[in-house]
VMD Tcl script that draws the C-alpha trace (Angstrom):
set ca {
  {60.76 18.39 58.02}
  {64.34 19.33 58.99}
  {66.50 16.95 60.91}
  {67.01 17.75 64.57}
  {70.52 17.98 65.90}
  {71.66 15.47 68.45}
  {71.74 16.91 71.94}
  {75.15 17.06 73.55}
  {75.11 15.96 77.16}
  {78.05 16.84 79.37}
  {78.32 14.91 82.59}
  {79.40 16.84 85.66}
  {81.15 14.42 88.03}
  {80.81 16.94 90.86}
  {77.07 17.45 90.36}
  {74.88 16.95 93.43}
  {73.66 13.39 93.82}
  {69.97 12.82 93.37}
  {69.82 10.87 96.63}
  {71.47 13.55 98.78}
  {69.55 14.10 102.04}
  {67.45 17.22 102.38}
  {68.72 19.79 104.87}
  {65.67 22.02 104.96}
  {62.34 22.64 103.27}
  {60.95 25.69 101.50}
  {58.49 26.21 104.36}
  {61.24 26.42 106.98}
  {63.25 28.89 104.92}
  {60.15 31.03 104.25}
  {59.40 31.23 107.97}
  {63.00 32.01 109.00}
  {63.42 34.71 106.35}
  {60.05 36.25 107.23}
  {60.98 36.32 110.92}
  {64.34 37.95 110.17}
  {62.69 40.56 107.94}
  {60.02 41.15 110.60}
  {62.74 41.80 113.19}
  {64.43 44.23 110.78}
  {61.11 45.97 110.08}
  {60.45 46.35 113.81}
  {63.93 47.77 114.39}
  {63.50 50.23 111.53}
  {60.02 51.21 112.72}
  {61.31 51.86 116.25}
  {64.29 53.88 115.03}
  {62.14 55.99 112.70}
  {59.52 56.49 115.43}
  {62.35 57.67 117.69}
  {63.63 60.01 114.96}
  {60.19 61.43 114.35}
  {57.51 59.98 112.14}
  {54.83 62.63 112.14}
  {54.19 65.99 110.48}
  {55.47 69.25 111.84}
  {55.11 72.82 110.56}
  {57.59 72.25 107.72}
  {56.16 68.93 106.53}
  {56.97 65.31 107.26}
  {59.71 64.57 109.77}
  {62.75 62.54 108.80}
  {61.27 59.20 109.88}
  {57.80 59.62 108.35}
  {58.17 57.70 105.10}
  {60.68 55.09 106.37}
  {58.38 54.36 109.33}
  {55.42 53.57 107.12}
  {57.58 51.56 104.73}
  {58.74 49.47 107.68}
  {55.10 49.00 108.75}
  {54.29 47.74 105.25}
  {57.30 45.39 105.38}
  {56.19 44.09 108.78}
  {52.67 43.50 107.46}
  {54.03 41.55 104.49}
  {56.14 39.43 106.86}
  {53.18 38.66 109.11}
  {51.17 37.70 106.03}
  {53.97 35.42 104.83}
  {54.31 33.74 108.21}
  {50.55 33.27 108.49}
  {50.38 31.78 105.01}
  {53.02 29.20 105.93}
  {50.97 27.99 108.89}
  {47.77 27.47 106.91}
  {47.00 23.83 106.06}
  {48.39 22.69 102.71}
  {47.35 20.10 100.20}
  {50.90 19.13 99.38}
  {54.05 18.75 101.43}
  {56.72 21.39 101.34}
  {59.45 20.82 98.76}
  {63.12 20.48 99.60}
  {64.89 23.84 99.65}
  {68.43 22.51 99.60}
  {70.14 19.16 99.89}
  {73.50 18.51 101.55}
  {75.32 18.22 98.22}
  {73.70 21.37 96.83}
  {74.69 23.35 99.92}
  {78.25 22.06 99.63}
  {78.43 23.39 96.07}
  {76.98 26.75 97.07}
  {79.51 27.05 99.90}
  {82.32 26.24 97.45}
  {81.51 29.56 95.79}
  {80.28 31.54 98.80}
  {83.24 30.94 101.11}
  {85.95 32.07 98.64}
  {83.84 35.07 97.65}
  {83.46 36.08 101.29}
  {87.21 35.66 101.78}
  {87.78 37.80 98.66}
  {85.73 40.61 100.23}
  {87.72 40.36 103.47}
  {91.13 40.03 101.76}
  {90.40 43.08 99.58}
  {90.56 45.20 102.74}
  {94.09 44.06 103.62}
  {95.67 42.91 100.37}
  {93.98 45.28 97.93}
  {91.66 44.54 95.03}
  {94.26 43.25 92.60}
  {95.99 40.73 94.87}
  {92.65 39.52 96.23}
  {91.35 39.16 92.66}
  {94.44 37.18 91.71}
  {93.87 34.80 94.62}
  {90.14 34.44 93.87}
  {90.55 33.73 90.15}
  {93.52 31.40 90.62}
  {91.75 29.57 93.46}
  {88.51 29.09 91.54}
  {90.33 27.88 88.45}
  {92.65 25.50 90.31}
  {90.34 24.06 92.97}
  {86.85 24.24 91.49}
  {87.71 24.15 87.79}
  {90.56 21.68 88.33}
  {92.72 23.57 85.85}
  {96.49 23.21 85.99}
  {98.13 25.46 88.58}
  {100.36 27.26 86.08}
  {97.38 28.04 83.80}
  {95.37 29.24 86.78}
  {98.18 31.48 88.04}
  {98.91 32.89 84.56}
  {95.24 33.62 83.85}
  {94.75 35.21 87.28}
  {97.89 37.32 86.84}
  {96.79 38.54 83.39}
  {93.28 39.27 84.67}
  {94.64 41.27 87.62}
  {97.08 43.10 85.34}
  {94.33 44.06 82.90}
  {92.18 45.25 85.82}
  {95.10 47.30 87.16}
  {95.84 48.91 83.78}
  {92.15 49.60 83.16}
  {91.31 51.11 86.54}
  {94.57 52.67 87.69}
  {96.10 53.87 84.43}
  {93.38 54.23 81.79}
  {90.54 55.56 83.94}
  {92.44 56.72 87.05}
  {89.86 55.20 89.40}
  {90.76 54.88 93.06}
  {90.54 51.23 94.07}
  {91.48 49.50 97.33}
  {95.22 48.89 97.34}
  {97.37 46.75 99.57}
  {101.02 46.40 100.51}
  {102.08 45.08 97.09}
  {100.84 48.17 95.27}
  {102.52 50.37 97.90}
  {105.75 48.46 97.35}
  {105.45 49.11 93.60}
  {104.79 52.82 94.16}
  {101.05 53.03 93.53}
}
mol new
graphics top color blue
foreach p $ca { graphics top sphere $p radius 0.5 }
foreach p [lrange $ca 0 end-1] q [lrange $ca 1 end] { graphics top cylinder $p $q radius 0.2 }
display resetview
């Protein structure tokens, strides 16, 4: 019988604590998401009914198929909501704890800012800020290494998209200043 290799365990000091308080349960999230999807389905059904969801002399009107798809979505949402209110044998599990949500927001917030900054600063400057920020603040990598890596990444993206493939990407004031 071959020897098994020893497992390498890497401790993450920023990992969520096991005793972090629960913020919400799976049941609550299921109900909220189902209600939001039900509202979307009703809006889509109304709009497609308004557009026309029947047959005319040339065939189905523009809203025919989307209307019935929204009815199916609404039915699935009602089923999901009803299922959550049926009695259960076990309690609902924790969906997210405070520490887990904090870690998710550490990634979500900069990514959202990246999407917003791309509109004003362009893709390459926003990418530089995102990569450098993630490396420096979340990865705790030295600032000069983070800046150098982010610069090289943005430069490779620029050469690949703008020069090699001639793809139009969102540009900002820096690219305009450099003549692109």
